[in-house]
C-alpha positions, 0 to 999 in steps of 0.5 A: 410835880403833882401831875401824873403825866409829868411825873411819868415823863420825869421817871421815864427820863431817869430810867433811860439815864440809868442805861449809862451805868448799866452799859458800863457794868456790862462792859466790865462783865465783858472784860472779865469774860475776855480775860477768862477766855485769854486764860483758858487759851493760855493754859490750854496752849501750855497743856497742848492746845486744840488738837487735830489729827490729820492723816495718815498719808503715804508719800511716794517720791517721784522722779522723771526726765526734764529736757532743757535747752542750753546754748554752747559756743563751738568753733567752726572746723573750717573757718575757725569762727566761733558760733553758738548752737542750741542743744537739748539736755535731759536730766532726771529730777525730783517731781511732785510726789504722789500722796495716797490716803488710806483705804480702810481707816479705823480709829479708837480714841479714849480721853481722860479729862481734868480741870486745871485752875489758874486763879479763879478760872477753870480750864478743861484739858484732856489726855488722849490715847489714839489708836489707828488701824489702816492700810493702802490700796496701791494697785492704781498708783502708777496710773497717775504717772506722766511719761518717763516718771518712776516712783521711788518705792524704797523712799516712801514714808508715812506722815501724820499731821498734828496741831503741835508736837509738844503735846505728845506724851509717852511712847509712840509706835507704828507697827507694820505687819508685826515689825516696828518702824522708827518714828521721827518729827515731821519737818518741812513745808510748815508741817507739824506731826510725825513721819516714818520711812516705810521702805517699799510699801507694796508688800505691806498689809496692815499698819497700826499707830499708837499715840498719847497726847495732851490737848485742851478745849477741842479734839478733831480728826480728818476723814482721810480713809476711803472708809473712815470709822471713829469710836471715841470715849471720854469721861467728860459729861458735856461734849459739843460735837463740831465739824463737818460730820456729826456722830452716827450714834452717841450716848452722853451720861453723868460719867462721860460720853461715847460717840461713833462716826462712820464716813464713806468716801462719797461723803468727803471731797478728798481724792484717794490718790493725788499729786497735790498735798491733801493736808489743807483739804482734809483739815476743812473736812475735820470733825470732832468734839469740843469740851464744853463748859455749861456754866458760863456765868459771864454770859448770864451776867452780861445778859443780866446787865444788858436787859437790866434797863427793863428791871430798872424801868419796872422798879421805877414804875412800881415806886411811882404807882405806890407813891401816888397814893401817898402825900409824900413823893419820892425825890428824883435822887431816890430814883437815881439811888435805886437805879444805881443799886440795880446797876451794880447788881451785875458787877456784884453778881459776877464778882461773887460768881467767880468765887462761888458759882452763878446760882449762889451769887444770883441768890 
């Protein structure tokens, strides 16, 4: 075809046809990205998984009277006839406990990160040293009691929710006014975490909890204190702060980061004293950091394949403009070969990038 208009239409149709192999290449890149995410999730779960520290919360058991009607058969003293009479029976049973959140809640977190390899995939994980100093204000706890109810102070315990108990490492300790409380795994109601019987907490001033645990990808906390202050330090250079609250101050350097959160009680929708378990509401108010990996070459390769049609069209147009000044024209098969070569560019790039990084693979 010698007509420039006709050749332009044919070359344009060939360029659009190249969208098919480009899309197929993009699907391969997306599949590799999904496999990478599955590997990251699997290795992270084996190491400890995404961690959220939820609590602590003081649980005060409550008991109170319950009146029920019972029917009893009695014999009439004169007629001897059997009759049924209703009686009211009052028994003392366990009622919904009282949940008390800390008054002052100060947390110090220090994490040491490392990168675990599985095949060609890198997974960032961390080990966190957690320390919390907190106390409880119990002066108005009895205001929430109903008629006849009483608090079983000696049966009180402290609960701390964790995403997975298997992530705990080393010794864990809960110090109460200089004495150590025995920590046990928390059970019941789908709760993961630890608990400790405190005895009567009214005479207790200050609590100190120390934990060491593993985790991967994310580390979050809940602002359970009436006044919550969290100081986090880490050697990870690429933090991404997430959740309901961003840090008041942060500093990111080549050797890690520090972040500081101060959250007053007016900034969170959590009652300090409640008859409903605050665990789920506290999770929704969680905040923390994601251990972000900046070199996501799968996303870059997918974009290269997704917008590859623009490069194919530009290349075809350039070849057509060059050949217009020559007697010999390029055959349509040659255009197809050029387009296919560009279509496999993204595949080769992601294959090399998994071995040597995106910049070298792209070059």
